[in-house]
PyMOL CGO cylinders between C-alpha atoms (Angstrom):
from pymol import cmd
from pymol.cgo import CYLINDER

trace = [
    CYLINDER, 22.94, -1.25, 22.99, 20.56, -2.96, 20.93, 0.3, 1, 1, 1, 1, 1, 1,
    CYLINDER, 20.56, -2.96, 20.93, 19.23, -6.40, 22.18, 0.3, 1, 1, 1, 1, 1, 1,
    CYLINDER, 19.23, -6.40, 22.18, 18.88, -8.94, 19.42, 0.3, 1, 1, 1, 1, 1, 1,
    CYLINDER, 18.88, -8.94, 19.42, 15.69, -10.86, 19.32, 0.3, 1, 1, 1, 1, 1, 1,
    CYLINDER, 15.69, -10.86, 19.32, 17.90, -14.20, 19.58, 0.3, 1, 1, 1, 1, 1, 1,
    CYLINDER, 17.90, -14.20, 19.58, 19.62, -13.26, 22.80, 0.3, 1, 1, 1, 1, 1, 1,
    CYLINDER, 19.62, -13.26, 22.80, 16.36, -12.30, 24.51, 0.3, 1, 1, 1, 1, 1, 1,
    CYLINDER, 16.36, -12.30, 24.51, 14.96, -15.86, 23.43, 0.3, 1, 1, 1, 1, 1, 1,
    CYLINDER, 14.96, -15.86, 23.43, 18.02, -17.58, 24.65, 0.3, 1, 1, 1, 1, 1, 1,
    CYLINDER, 18.02, -17.58, 24.65, 17.79, -15.64, 28.25, 0.3, 1, 1, 1, 1, 1, 1,
    CYLINDER, 17.79, -15.64, 28.25, 14.03, -16.62, 28.52, 0.3, 1, 1, 1, 1, 1, 1,
    CYLINDER, 14.03, -16.62, 28.52, 14.77, -20.29, 27.83, 0.3, 1, 1, 1, 1, 1, 1,
    CYLINDER, 14.77, -20.29, 27.83, 17.84, -20.04, 30.20, 0.3, 1, 1, 1, 1, 1, 1,
    CYLINDER, 17.84, -20.04, 30.20, 15.74, -18.62, 32.99, 0.3, 1, 1, 1, 1, 1, 1,
    CYLINDER, 15.74, -18.62, 32.99, 12.82, -20.84, 32.52, 0.3, 1, 1, 1, 1, 1, 1,
    CYLINDER, 12.82, -20.84, 32.52, 15.30, -24.01, 32.58, 0.3, 1, 1, 1, 1, 1, 1,
    CYLINDER, 15.30, -24.01, 32.58, 16.95, -22.70, 35.90, 0.3, 1, 1, 1, 1, 1, 1,
    CYLINDER, 16.95, -22.70, 35.90, 13.46, -22.28, 37.41, 0.3, 1, 1, 1, 1, 1, 1,
    CYLINDER, 13.46, -22.28, 37.41, 12.39, -25.71, 36.42, 0.3, 1, 1, 1, 1, 1, 1,
    CYLINDER, 12.39, -25.71, 36.42, 15.49, -27.23, 37.74, 0.3, 1, 1, 1, 1, 1, 1,
    CYLINDER, 15.49, -27.23, 37.74, 14.93, -25.50, 41.22, 0.3, 1, 1, 1, 1, 1, 1,
    CYLINDER, 14.93, -25.50, 41.22, 11.36, -26.93, 41.41, 0.3, 1, 1, 1, 1, 1, 1,
    CYLINDER, 11.36, -26.93, 41.41, 12.24, -30.49, 40.18, 0.3, 1, 1, 1, 1, 1, 1,
    CYLINDER, 12.24, -30.49, 40.18, 15.24, -30.62, 42.67, 0.3, 1, 1, 1, 1, 1, 1,
    CYLINDER, 15.24, -30.62, 42.67, 12.90, -29.66, 45.40, 0.3, 1, 1, 1, 1, 1, 1,
    CYLINDER, 12.90, -29.66, 45.40, 9.92, -31.91, 44.41, 0.3, 1, 1, 1, 1, 1, 1,
    CYLINDER, 9.92, -31.91, 44.41, 12.68, -34.85, 44.12, 0.3, 1, 1, 1, 1, 1, 1,
    CYLINDER, 12.68, -34.85, 44.12, 13.77, -34.23, 47.51, 0.3, 1, 1, 1, 1, 1, 1,
    CYLINDER, 13.77, -34.23, 47.51, 10.19, -34.12, 48.98, 0.3, 1, 1, 1, 1, 1, 1,
    CYLINDER, 10.19, -34.12, 48.98, 9.44, -37.35, 47.27, 0.3, 1, 1, 1, 1, 1, 1,
    CYLINDER, 9.44, -37.35, 47.27, 12.57, -38.98, 48.59, 0.3, 1, 1, 1, 1, 1, 1,
    CYLINDER, 12.57, -38.98, 48.59, 11.32, -37.84, 52.16, 0.3, 1, 1, 1, 1, 1, 1,
    CYLINDER, 11.32, -37.84, 52.16, 7.73, -39.26, 51.46, 0.3, 1, 1, 1, 1, 1, 1,
    CYLINDER, 7.73, -39.26, 51.46, 9.04, -42.48, 49.70, 0.3, 1, 1, 1, 1, 1, 1,
    CYLINDER, 9.04, -42.48, 49.70, 9.08, -44.43, 53.05, 0.3, 1, 1, 1, 1, 1, 1,
    CYLINDER, 9.08, -44.43, 53.05, 5.24, -43.53, 53.63, 0.3, 1, 1, 1, 1, 1, 1,
    CYLINDER, 5.24, -43.53, 53.63, 4.43, -44.19, 49.97, 0.3, 1, 1, 1, 1, 1, 1,
    CYLINDER, 4.43, -44.19, 49.97, 5.96, -47.37, 50.02, 0.3, 1, 1, 1, 1, 1, 1,
    CYLINDER, 5.96, -47.37, 50.02, 3.92, -48.26, 53.29, 0.3, 1, 1, 1, 1, 1, 1,
    CYLINDER, 3.92, -48.26, 53.29, 0.84, -46.99, 51.56, 0.3, 1, 1, 1, 1, 1, 1,
    CYLINDER, 0.84, -46.99, 51.56, 1.46, -49.14, 48.43, 0.3, 1, 1, 1, 1, 1, 1,
    CYLINDER, 1.46, -49.14, 48.43, 1.78, -52.17, 50.48, 0.3, 1, 1, 1, 1, 1, 1,
    CYLINDER, 1.78, -52.17, 50.48, -1.76, -51.91, 52.02, 0.3, 1, 1, 1, 1, 1, 1,
    CYLINDER, -1.76, -51.91, 52.02, -2.93, -54.13, 49.01, 0.3, 1, 1, 1, 1, 1, 1,
    CYLINDER, -2.93, -54.13, 49.01, -0.96, -57.13, 50.35, 0.3, 1, 1, 1, 1, 1, 1,
    CYLINDER, -0.96, -57.13, 50.35, -1.89, -56.58, 53.81, 0.3, 1, 1, 1, 1, 1, 1,
    CYLINDER, -1.89, -56.58, 53.81, -5.59, -56.58, 52.84, 0.3, 1, 1, 1, 1, 1, 1,
    CYLINDER, -5.59, -56.58, 52.84, -5.26, -60.37, 52.39, 0.3, 1, 1, 1, 1, 1, 1,
    CYLINDER, -5.26, -60.37, 52.39, -3.87, -60.88, 55.95, 0.3, 1, 1, 1, 1, 1, 1,
    CYLINDER, -3.87, -60.88, 55.95, -7.04, -59.35, 57.96, 0.3, 1, 1, 1, 1, 1, 1,
    CYLINDER, -7.04, -59.35, 57.96, -7.57, -62.87, 59.51, 0.3, 1, 1, 1, 1, 1, 1,
    CYLINDER, -7.57, -62.87, 59.51, -5.80, -63.77, 62.49, 0.3, 1, 1, 1, 1, 1, 1,
    CYLINDER, -5.80, -63.77, 62.49, -5.77, -67.16, 64.17, 0.3, 1, 1, 1, 1, 1, 1,
    CYLINDER, -5.77, -67.16, 64.17, -4.86, -67.41, 67.97, 0.3, 1, 1, 1, 1, 1, 1,
    CYLINDER, -4.86, -67.41, 67.97, -5.19, -70.55, 69.97, 0.3, 1, 1, 1, 1, 1, 1,
    CYLINDER, -5.19, -70.55, 69.97, -7.20, -72.05, 67.40, 0.3, 1, 1, 1, 1, 1, 1,
    CYLINDER, -7.20, -72.05, 67.40, -9.73, -69.16, 67.30, 0.3, 1, 1, 1, 1, 1, 1,
    CYLINDER, -9.73, -69.16, 67.30, -10.08, -66.86, 64.33, 0.3, 1, 1, 1, 1, 1, 1,
    CYLINDER, -10.08, -66.86, 64.33, -10.08, -62.92, 64.63, 0.3, 1, 1, 1, 1, 1, 1,
    CYLINDER, -10.08, -62.92, 64.63, -10.62, -60.61, 62.01, 0.3, 1, 1, 1, 1, 1, 1,
    CYLINDER, -10.62, -60.61, 62.01, -10.05, -56.86, 61.69, 0.3, 1, 1, 1, 1, 1, 1,
    CYLINDER, -10.05, -56.86, 61.69, -13.46, -54.86, 60.90, 0.3, 1, 1, 1, 1, 1, 1,
    CYLINDER, -13.46, -54.86, 60.90, -14.08, -51.28, 60.29, 0.3, 1, 1, 1, 1, 1, 1,
    CYLINDER, -14.08, -51.28, 60.29, -16.86, -49.08, 61.48, 0.3, 1, 1, 1, 1, 1, 1,
    CYLINDER, -16.86, -49.08, 61.48, -17.40, -45.96, 59.26, 0.3, 1, 1, 1, 1, 1, 1,
    CYLINDER, -17.40, -45.96, 59.26, -19.68, -43.12, 59.58, 0.3, 1, 1, 1, 1, 1, 1,
    CYLINDER, -19.68, -43.12, 59.58, -20.48, -40.78, 56.39, 0.3, 1, 1, 1, 1, 1, 1,
    CYLINDER, -20.48, -40.78, 56.39, -22.74, -37.78, 56.39, 0.3, 1, 1, 1, 1, 1, 1,
    CYLINDER, -22.74, -37.78, 56.39, -23.49, -35.75, 53.36, 0.3, 1, 1, 1, 1, 1, 1,
    CYLINDER, -23.49, -35.75, 53.36, -25.86, -32.89, 52.01, 0.3, 1, 1, 1, 1, 1, 1,
    CYLINDER, -25.86, -32.89, 52.01, -27.56, -33.66, 48.71, 0.3, 1, 1, 1, 1, 1, 1,
    CYLINDER, -27.56, -33.66, 48.71, -29.05, -31.23, 46.02, 0.3, 1, 1, 1, 1, 1, 1,
    CYLINDER, -29.05, -31.23, 46.02, -32.69, -31.11, 46.41, 0.3, 1, 1, 1, 1, 1, 1,
    CYLINDER, -32.69, -31.11, 46.41, -33.99, -33.99, 44.01, 0.3, 1, 1, 1, 1, 1, 1,
    CYLINDER, -33.99, -33.99, 44.01, -31.11, -36.16, 43.87, 0.3, 1, 1, 1, 1, 1, 1,
    CYLINDER, -31.11, -36.16, 43.87, -31.55, -38.26, 47.28, 0.3, 1, 1, 1, 1, 1, 1,
    CYLINDER, -31.55, -38.26, 47.28, -33.39, -41.15, 45.32, 0.3, 1, 1, 1, 1, 1, 1,
    CYLINDER, -33.39, -41.15, 45.32, -30.53, -41.51, 42.52, 0.3, 1, 1, 1, 1, 1, 1,
    CYLINDER, -30.53, -41.51, 42.52, -27.78, -41.21, 44.97, 0.3, 1, 1, 1, 1, 1, 1,
    CYLINDER, -27.78, -41.21, 44.97, -29.33, -44.03, 47.11, 0.3, 1, 1, 1, 1, 1, 1,
    CYLINDER, -29.33, -44.03, 47.11, -29.60, -46.34, 44.04, 0.3, 1, 1, 1, 1, 1, 1,
    CYLINDER, -29.60, -46.34, 44.04, -25.99, -45.70, 43.14, 0.3, 1, 1, 1, 1, 1, 1,
    CYLINDER, -25.99, -45.70, 43.14, -24.84, -46.46, 46.59, 0.3, 1, 1, 1, 1, 1, 1,
    CYLINDER, -24.84, -46.46, 46.59, -26.81, -49.85, 46.61, 0.3, 1, 1, 1, 1, 1, 1,
    CYLINDER, -26.81, -49.85, 46.61, -25.07, -50.85, 43.06, 0.3, 1, 1, 1, 1, 1, 1,
    CYLINDER, -25.07, -50.85, 43.06, -21.59, -49.63, 44.71, 0.3, 1, 1, 1, 1, 1, 1,
    CYLINDER, -21.59, -49.63, 44.71, -22.11, -52.05, 47.66, 0.3, 1, 1, 1, 1, 1, 1,
    CYLINDER, -22.11, -52.05, 47.66, -23.09, -54.88, 45.40, 0.3, 1, 1, 1, 1, 1, 1,
    CYLINDER, -23.09, -54.88, 45.40, -19.91, -54.03, 43.08, 0.3, 1, 1, 1, 1, 1, 1,
    CYLINDER, -19.91, -54.03, 43.08, -17.65, -54.22, 46.33, 0.3, 1, 1, 1, 1, 1, 1,
    CYLINDER, -17.65, -54.22, 46.33, -18.86, -57.69, 47.16, 0.3, 1, 1, 1, 1, 1, 1,
    CYLINDER, -18.86, -57.69, 47.16, -21.34, -56.32, 49.91, 0.3, 1, 1, 1, 1, 1, 1,
    CYLINDER, -21.34, -56.32, 49.91, -24.83, -55.35, 50.33, 0.3, 1, 1, 1, 1, 1, 1,
    CYLINDER, -24.83, -55.35, 50.33, -27.28, -52.94, 52.10, 0.3, 1, 1, 1, 1, 1, 1,
    CYLINDER, -27.28, -52.94, 52.10, -28.21, -54.15, 55.45, 0.3, 1, 1, 1, 1, 1, 1,
    CYLINDER, -28.21, -54.15, 55.45, -30.87, -51.60, 56.20, 0.3, 1, 1, 1, 1, 1, 1,
    CYLINDER, -30.87, -51.60, 56.20, -32.22, -48.44, 54.77, 0.3, 1, 1, 1, 1, 1, 1,
    CYLINDER, -32.22, -48.44, 54.77, -34.44, -45.71, 56.55, 0.3, 1, 1, 1, 1, 1, 1,
    CYLINDER, -34.44, -45.71, 56.55, -35.95, -42.70, 54.56, 0.3, 1, 1, 1, 1, 1, 1,
    CYLINDER, -35.95, -42.70, 54.56, -37.90, -39.71, 55.62, 0.3, 1, 1, 1, 1, 1, 1,
    CYLINDER, -37.90, -39.71, 55.62, -39.68, -37.08, 53.34, 0.3, 1, 1, 1, 1, 1, 1,
    CYLINDER, -39.68, -37.08, 53.34, -40.62, -34.03, 54.97, 0.3, 1, 1, 1, 1, 1, 1,
    CYLINDER, -40.62, -34.03, 54.97, -40.96, -30.38, 54.11, 0.3, 1, 1, 1, 1, 1, 1,
    CYLINDER, -40.96, -30.38, 54.11, -40.48, -31.49, 50.36, 0.3, 1, 1, 1, 1, 1, 1,
    CYLINDER, -40.48, -31.49, 50.36, -37.06, -32.85, 51.02, 0.3, 1, 1, 1, 1, 1, 1,
    CYLINDER, -37.06, -32.85, 51.02, -35.66, -36.54, 51.50, 0.3, 1, 1, 1, 1, 1, 1,
    CYLINDER, -35.66, -36.54, 51.50, -33.23, -37.54, 54.49, 0.3, 1, 1, 1, 1, 1, 1,
    CYLINDER, -33.23, -37.54, 54.49, -32.21, -40.96, 55.32, 0.3, 1, 1, 1, 1, 1, 1,
    CYLINDER, -32.21, -40.96, 55.32, -29.93, -43.40, 56.67, 0.3, 1, 1, 1, 1, 1, 1,
    CYLINDER, -29.93, -43.40, 56.67, -28.33, -46.54, 54.96, 0.3, 1, 1, 1, 1, 1, 1,
    CYLINDER, -28.33, -46.54, 54.96, -26.21, -49.27, 56.68, 0.3, 1, 1, 1, 1, 1, 1,
    CYLINDER, -26.21, -49.27, 56.68, -23.83, -51.18, 54.27, 0.3, 1, 1, 1, 1, 1, 1,
    CYLINDER, -23.83, -51.18, 54.27, -21.85, -54.29, 54.75, 0.3, 1, 1, 1, 1, 1, 1,
    CYLINDER, -21.85, -54.29, 54.75, -18.59, -54.46, 52.82, 0.3, 1, 1, 1, 1, 1, 1,
    CYLINDER, -18.59, -54.46, 52.82, -15.56, -56.86, 53.18, 0.3, 1, 1, 1, 1, 1, 1,
    CYLINDER, -15.56, -56.86, 53.18, -12.86, -54.95, 54.83, 0.3, 1, 1, 1, 1, 1, 1,
    CYLINDER, -12.86, -54.95, 54.83, -10.49, -55.38, 52.01, 0.3, 1, 1, 1, 1, 1, 1,
    CYLINDER, -10.49, -55.38, 52.01, -12.88, -53.43, 49.83, 0.3, 1, 1, 1, 1, 1, 1,
    CYLINDER, -12.88, -53.43, 49.83, -13.87, -50.72, 52.45, 0.3, 1, 1, 1, 1, 1, 1,
    CYLINDER, -13.87, -50.72, 52.45, -11.36, -48.03, 51.03, 0.3, 1, 1, 1, 1, 1, 1,
    CYLINDER, -11.36, -48.03, 51.03, -12.43, -48.51, 47.52, 0.3, 1, 1, 1, 1, 1, 1,
    CYLINDER, -12.43, -48.51, 47.52, -16.01, -48.15, 48.71, 0.3, 1, 1, 1, 1, 1, 1,
    CYLINDER, -16.01, -48.15, 48.71, -15.48, -44.93, 50.70, 0.3, 1, 1, 1, 1, 1, 1,
    CYLINDER, -15.48, -44.93, 50.70, -13.69, -43.11, 47.77, 0.3, 1, 1, 1, 1, 1, 1,
    CYLINDER, -13.69, -43.11, 47.77, -16.29, -44.07, 45.45, 0.3, 1, 1, 1, 1, 1, 1,
    CYLINDER, -16.29, -44.07, 45.45, -18.99, -43.20, 47.70, 0.3, 1, 1, 1, 1, 1, 1,
    CYLINDER, -18.99, -43.20, 47.70, -17.59, -39.92, 48.28, 0.3, 1, 1, 1, 1, 1, 1,
    CYLINDER, -17.59, -39.92, 48.28, -17.25, -39.30, 44.61, 0.3, 1, 1, 1, 1, 1, 1,
    CYLINDER, -17.25, -39.30, 44.61, -21.18, -40.14, 44.26, 0.3, 1, 1, 1, 1, 1, 1,
    CYLINDER, -21.18, -40.14, 44.26, -22.06, -37.95, 47.15, 0.3, 1, 1, 1, 1, 1, 1,
    CYLINDER, -22.06, -37.95, 47.15, -19.81, -35.14, 45.97, 0.3, 1, 1, 1, 1, 1, 1,
    CYLINDER, -19.81, -35.14, 45.97, -21.27, -35.32, 42.49, 0.3, 1, 1, 1, 1, 1, 1,
    CYLINDER, -21.27, -35.32, 42.49, -24.69, -34.53, 43.80, 0.3, 1, 1, 1, 1, 1, 1,
    CYLINDER, -24.69, -34.53, 43.80, -24.03, -32.45, 47.07, 0.3, 1, 1, 1, 1, 1, 1,
    CYLINDER, -24.03, -32.45, 47.07, -20.96, -32.49, 49.41, 0.3, 1, 1, 1, 1, 1, 1,
    CYLINDER, -20.96, -32.49, 49.41, -19.61, -34.89, 52.00, 0.3, 1, 1, 1, 1, 1, 1,
    CYLINDER, -19.61, -34.89, 52.00, -19.66, -33.11, 55.51, 0.3, 1, 1, 1, 1, 1, 1,
    CYLINDER, -19.66, -33.11, 55.51, -18.36, -35.85, 57.60, 0.3, 1, 1, 1, 1, 1, 1,
    CYLINDER, -18.36, -35.85, 57.60, -16.39, -39.02, 57.54, 0.3, 1, 1, 1, 1, 1, 1,
    CYLINDER, -16.39, -39.02, 57.54, -15.07, -41.09, 60.65, 0.3, 1, 1, 1, 1, 1, 1,
    CYLINDER, -15.07, -41.09, 60.65, -13.34, -44.32, 60.65, 0.3, 1, 1, 1, 1, 1, 1,
    CYLINDER, -13.34, -44.32, 60.65, -12.79, -46.92, 63.44, 0.3, 1, 1, 1, 1, 1, 1,
    CYLINDER, -12.79, -46.92, 63.44, -11.08, -50.19, 63.27, 0.3, 1, 1, 1, 1, 1, 1,
    CYLINDER, -11.08, -50.19, 63.27, -11.49, -53.18, 65.56, 0.3, 1, 1, 1, 1, 1, 1,
    CYLINDER, -11.49, -53.18, 65.56, -10.45, -57.06, 65.93, 0.3, 1, 1, 1, 1, 1, 1,
    CYLINDER, -10.45, -57.06, 65.93, -13.41, -59.34, 66.48, 0.3, 1, 1, 1, 1, 1, 1,
    CYLINDER, -13.41, -59.34, 66.48, -13.79, -63.00, 66.86, 0.3, 1, 1, 1, 1, 1, 1,
    CYLINDER, -13.79, -63.00, 66.86, -15.09, -65.00, 63.86, 0.3, 1, 1, 1, 1, 1, 1,
    CYLINDER, -15.09, -65.00, 63.86, -17.57, -67.56, 64.39, 0.3, 1, 1, 1, 1, 1, 1,
    CYLINDER, -17.57, -67.56, 64.39, -19.70, -69.97, 62.07, 0.3, 1, 1, 1, 1, 1, 1,
    CYLINDER, -19.70, -69.97, 62.07, -22.69, -68.44, 63.82, 0.3, 1, 1, 1, 1, 1, 1,
    CYLINDER, -22.69, -68.44, 63.82, -21.63, -65.00, 63.52, 0.3, 1, 1, 1, 1, 1, 1,
    CYLINDER, -21.63, -65.00, 63.52, -20.31, -64.87, 59.86, 0.3, 1, 1, 1, 1, 1, 1,
    CYLINDER, -20.31, -64.87, 59.86, -21.44, -61.40, 59.46, 0.3, 1, 1, 1, 1, 1, 1,
    CYLINDER, -21.44, -61.40, 59.46, -18.46, -60.36, 61.49, 0.3, 1, 1, 1, 1, 1, 1,
    CYLINDER, -18.46, -60.36, 61.49, -16.25, -60.55, 58.27, 0.3, 1, 1, 1, 1, 1, 1,
    CYLINDER, -16.25, -60.55, 58.27, -17.88, -57.66, 56.93, 0.3, 1, 1, 1, 1, 1, 1,
    CYLINDER, -17.88, -57.66, 56.93, -17.20, -53.85, 57.89, 0.3, 1, 1, 1, 1, 1, 1,
    CYLINDER, -17.20, -53.85, 57.89, -20.12, -51.63, 58.61, 0.3, 1, 1, 1, 1, 1, 1,
    CYLINDER, -20.12, -51.63, 58.61, -20.56, -48.32, 56.77, 0.3, 1, 1, 1, 1, 1, 1,
    CYLINDER, -20.56, -48.32, 56.77, -23.45, -45.97, 58.00, 0.3, 1, 1, 1, 1, 1, 1,
    CYLINDER, -23.45, -45.97, 58.00, -24.14, -43.26, 55.55, 0.3, 1, 1, 1, 1, 1, 1,
    CYLINDER, -24.14, -43.26, 55.55, -26.48, -40.40, 56.47, 0.3, 1, 1, 1, 1, 1, 1,
    CYLINDER, -26.48, -40.40, 56.47, -27.74, -38.21, 53.72, 0.3, 1, 1, 1, 1, 1, 1,
    CYLINDER, -27.74, -38.21, 53.72, -30.20, -35.38, 53.69, 0.3, 1, 1, 1, 1, 1, 1,
    CYLINDER, -30.20, -35.38, 53.69, -31.40, -32.93, 51.01, 0.3, 1, 1, 1, 1, 1, 1,
    CYLINDER, -31.40, -32.93, 51.01, -31.13, -29.28, 51.43, 0.3, 1, 1, 1, 1, 1, 1,
    CYLINDER, -31.13, -29.28, 51.43, -33.52, -26.50, 50.48, 0.3, 1, 1, 1, 1, 1, 1,
    CYLINDER, -33.52, -26.50, 50.48, -32.88, -23.86, 47.99, 0.3, 1, 1, 1, 1, 1, 1,
    CYLINDER, -32.88, -23.86, 47.99, -31.87, -21.24, 50.70, 0.3, 1, 1, 1, 1, 1, 1,
    CYLINDER, -31.87, -21.24, 50.70, -29.45, -23.59, 51.91, 0.3, 1, 1, 1, 1, 1, 1,
    CYLINDER, -29.45, -23.59, 51.91, -28.20, -24.42, 48.61, 0.3, 1, 1, 1, 1, 1, 1,
    CYLINDER, -28.20, -24.42, 48.61, -27.48, -20.66, 47.85, 0.3, 1, 1, 1, 1, 1, 1,
    CYLINDER, -27.48, -20.66, 47.85, -25.57, -20.73, 51.22, 0.3, 1, 1, 1, 1, 1, 1,
    CYLINDER, -25.57, -20.73, 51.22, -23.57, -23.79, 49.83, 0.3, 1, 1, 1, 1, 1, 1,
    CYLINDER, -23.57, -23.79, 49.83, -22.64, -21.70, 46.71, 0.3, 1, 1, 1, 1, 1, 1,
    CYLINDER, -22.64, -21.70, 46.71, -21.32, -19.17, 49.11, 0.3, 1, 1, 1, 1, 1, 1,
    CYLINDER, -21.32, -19.17, 49.11, -19.44, -21.60, 51.15, 0.3, 1, 1, 1, 1, 1, 1,
    CYLINDER, -19.44, -21.60, 51.15, -17.99, -23.05, 47.83, 0.3, 1, 1, 1, 1, 1, 1,
    CYLINDER, -17.99, -23.05, 47.83, -16.70, -19.84, 46.63, 0.3, 1, 1, 1, 1, 1, 1,
    CYLINDER, -16.70, -19.84, 46.63, -15.22, -19.29, 50.17, 0.3, 1, 1, 1, 1, 1, 1,
    CYLINDER, -15.22, -19.29, 50.17, -13.59, -22.77, 49.82, 0.3, 1, 1, 1, 1, 1, 1,
    CYLINDER, -13.59, -22.77, 49.82, -11.90, -21.69, 46.42, 0.3, 1, 1, 1, 1, 1, 1,
    CYLINDER, -11.90, -21.69, 46.42, -10.55, -18.46, 47.71, 0.3, 1, 1, 1, 1, 1, 1,
    CYLINDER, -10.55, -18.46, 47.71, -7.58, -19.84, 49.70, 0.3, 1, 1, 1, 1, 1, 1,
    CYLINDER, -7.58, -19.84, 49.70, -6.70, -21.59, 46.31, 0.3, 1, 1, 1, 1, 1, 1,
    CYLINDER, -6.70, -21.59, 46.31, -6.82, -18.42, 44.36, 0.3, 1, 1, 1, 1, 1, 1,
    CYLINDER, -6.82, -18.42, 44.36, -4.81, -16.77, 46.91, 0.3, 1, 1, 1, 1, 1, 1,
    CYLINDER, -4.81, -16.77, 46.91, -1.98, -19.64, 46.82, 0.3, 1, 1, 1, 1, 1, 1,
    CYLINDER, -1.98, -19.64, 46.82, -2.22, -18.97, 43.07, 0.3, 1, 1, 1, 1, 1, 1,
    CYLINDER, -2.22, -18.97, 43.07, -1.55, -15.23, 43.14, 0.3, 1, 1, 1, 1, 1, 1,
    CYLINDER, -1.55, -15.23, 43.14, 1.42, -15.96, 45.68, 0.3, 1, 1, 1, 1, 1, 1,
    CYLINDER, 1.42, -15.96, 45.68, 2.74, -18.29, 42.98, 0.3, 1, 1, 1, 1, 1, 1,
    CYLINDER, 2.74, -18.29, 42.98, 2.26, -15.79, 40.33, 0.3, 1, 1, 1, 1, 1, 1,
    CYLINDER, 2.26, -15.79, 40.33, 3.99, -13.17, 42.71, 0.3, 1, 1, 1, 1, 1, 1,
    CYLINDER, 3.99, -13.17, 42.71, 6.93, -15.37, 43.52, 0.3, 1, 1, 1, 1, 1, 1,
    CYLINDER, 6.93, -15.37, 43.52, 7.39, -16.36, 39.64, 0.3, 1, 1, 1, 1, 1, 1,
    CYLINDER, 7.39, -16.36, 39.64, 7.52, -12.47, 38.87, 0.3, 1, 1, 1, 1, 1, 1,
    CYLINDER, 7.52, -12.47, 38.87, 10.05, -11.83, 41.94, 0.3, 1, 1, 1, 1, 1, 1,
    CYLINDER, 10.05, -11.83, 41.94, 12.25, -14.46, 40.81, 0.3, 1, 1, 1, 1, 1, 1,
    CYLINDER, 12.25, -14.46, 40.81, 11.53, -14.84, 37.17, 0.3, 1, 1, 1, 1, 1, 1,
    CYLINDER, 11.53, -14.84, 37.17, 12.33, -11.08, 36.05, 0.3, 1, 1, 1, 1, 1, 1,
    CYLINDER, 12.33, -11.08, 36.05, 15.63, -10.54, 37.69, 0.3, 1, 1, 1, 1, 1, 1,
    CYLINDER, 15.63, -10.54, 37.69, 16.62, -13.90, 36.67, 0.3, 1, 1, 1, 1, 1, 1,
    CYLINDER, 16.62, -13.90, 36.67, 15.71, -13.05, 33.16, 0.3, 1, 1, 1, 1, 1, 1,
    CYLINDER, 15.71, -13.05, 33.16, 17.83, -9.84, 33.09, 0.3, 1, 1, 1, 1, 1, 1,
    CYLINDER, 17.83, -9.84, 33.09, 20.83, -11.72, 34.65, 0.3, 1, 1, 1, 1, 1, 1,
    CYLINDER, 20.83, -11.72, 34.65, 20.35, -14.51, 31.98, 0.3, 1, 1, 1, 1, 1, 1,
    CYLINDER, 20.35, -14.51, 31.98, 20.29, -11.75, 29.34, 0.3, 1, 1, 1, 1, 1, 1,
    CYLINDER, 20.29, -11.75, 29.34, 23.30, -10.27, 30.71, 0.3, 1, 1, 1, 1, 1, 1,
    CYLINDER, 23.30, -10.27, 30.71, 25.35, -13.66, 30.47, 0.3, 1, 1, 1, 1, 1, 1,
    CYLINDER, 25.35, -13.66, 30.47, 24.02, -14.34, 27.10, 0.3, 1, 1, 1, 1, 1, 1,
    CYLINDER, 24.02, -14.34, 27.10, 25.29, -10.87, 25.82, 0.3, 1, 1, 1, 1, 1, 1,
    CYLINDER, 25.29, -10.87, 25.82, 28.53, -11.16, 27.57, 0.3, 1, 1, 1, 1, 1, 1,
    CYLINDER, 28.53, -11.16, 27.57, 29.14, -14.82, 26.02, 0.3, 1, 1, 1, 1, 1, 1,
    CYLINDER, 29.14, -14.82, 26.02, 27.73, -13.75, 22.46, 0.3, 1, 1, 1, 1, 1, 1,
    CYLINDER, 27.73, -13.75, 22.46, 29.43, -10.48, 22.21, 0.3, 1, 1, 1, 1, 1, 1,
    CYLINDER, 29.43, -10.48, 22.21, 32.46, -10.84, 24.31, 0.3, 1, 1, 1, 1, 1, 1,
    CYLINDER, 32.46, -10.84, 24.31, 33.62, -14.41, 25.07, 0.3, 1, 1, 1, 1, 1, 1,
    CYLINDER, 33.62, -14.41, 25.07, 32.84, -15.84, 21.80, 0.3, 1, 1, 1, 1, 1, 1,
    CYLINDER, 32.84, -15.84, 21.80, 34.29, -13.43, 19.36, 0.3, 1, 1, 1, 1, 1, 1,
    CYLINDER, 34.29, -13.43, 19.36, 37.49, -13.11, 21.63, 0.3, 1, 1, 1, 1, 1, 1,
    CYLINDER, 37.49, -13.11, 21.63, 37.74, -16.99, 21.37, 0.3, 1, 1, 1, 1, 1, 1,
    CYLINDER, 37.74, -16.99, 21.37, 37.33, -17.03, 17.84, 0.3, 1, 1, 1, 1, 1, 1,
    CYLINDER, 37.33, -17.03, 17.84, 40.01, -14.36, 17.44, 0.3, 1, 1, 1, 1, 1, 1,
    CYLINDER, 40.01, -14.36, 17.44, 42.38, -16.54, 19.61, 0.3, 1, 1, 1, 1, 1, 1,
    CYLINDER, 42.38, -16.54, 19.61, 41.70, -19.65, 17.69, 0.3, 1, 1, 1, 1, 1, 1,
    CYLINDER, 41.70, -19.65, 17.69, 41.95, -17.79, 14.19, 0.3, 1, 1, 1, 1, 1, 1,
    CYLINDER, 41.95, -17.79, 14.19, 45.28, -18.84, 12.39, 0.3, 1, 1, 1, 1, 1, 1,
    CYLINDER, 45.28, -18.84, 12.39, 47.73, -16.10, 11.74, 0.3, 1, 1, 1, 1, 1, 1,
    CYLINDER, 47.73, -16.10, 11.74, 47.80, -15.70, 7.78, 0.3, 1, 1, 1, 1, 1, 1,
    CYLINDER, 47.80, -15.70, 7.78, 51.11, -16.65, 6.10, 0.3, 1, 1, 1, 1, 1, 1,
    CYLINDER, 51.11, -16.65, 6.10, 53.36, -13.62, 5.08, 0.3, 1, 1, 1, 1, 1, 1,
]
cmd.load_cgo(trace, "trace")
């Protein structure tokens, strides 16, 4: 039995549509389960305006203490420091202190930034992008506490971000490349698993769809046409 090109195309389209429908249904169910958490995350913008708390006439506020550590490519320390200073100012904050050391032809240092609590999340994401573009972020820790606000301690309304950076030598840079390749391997393995699953599911499904298409096109439709065909008058 010769398979027509049109029938094969219809079978492939039908198989792809069924696979997409299954994946879409699973994604919709996962999104439905995640919706309460997503709604909670979206409401953080509104909560950002309510960090202040008044108890017994005394004002309290929530502040964040954050530590970021990163390793930079050799020769990028100065530009990263400048970009982080600009970022702090864009977030309505400032750099409180900066300590830098030059040893063995590489820079290292520690920067203390003060940023309003409502802007800490954005500052962290952007700072991570800056560091990752010139090296890699190796550690982040975040702590939140409630502190008393007074006119004498106006700095309390700012959260503190400690950023520790150091350049890495060429040998460590090569090790970083090896580590990066090792980090990519799990994603490659996952991709191969997906491809294998697609082949395992897609090939049998394509043959099954082809059988359905041939049955409908060569069996059911001709029979249906014969049934509906009007008898010729004698």
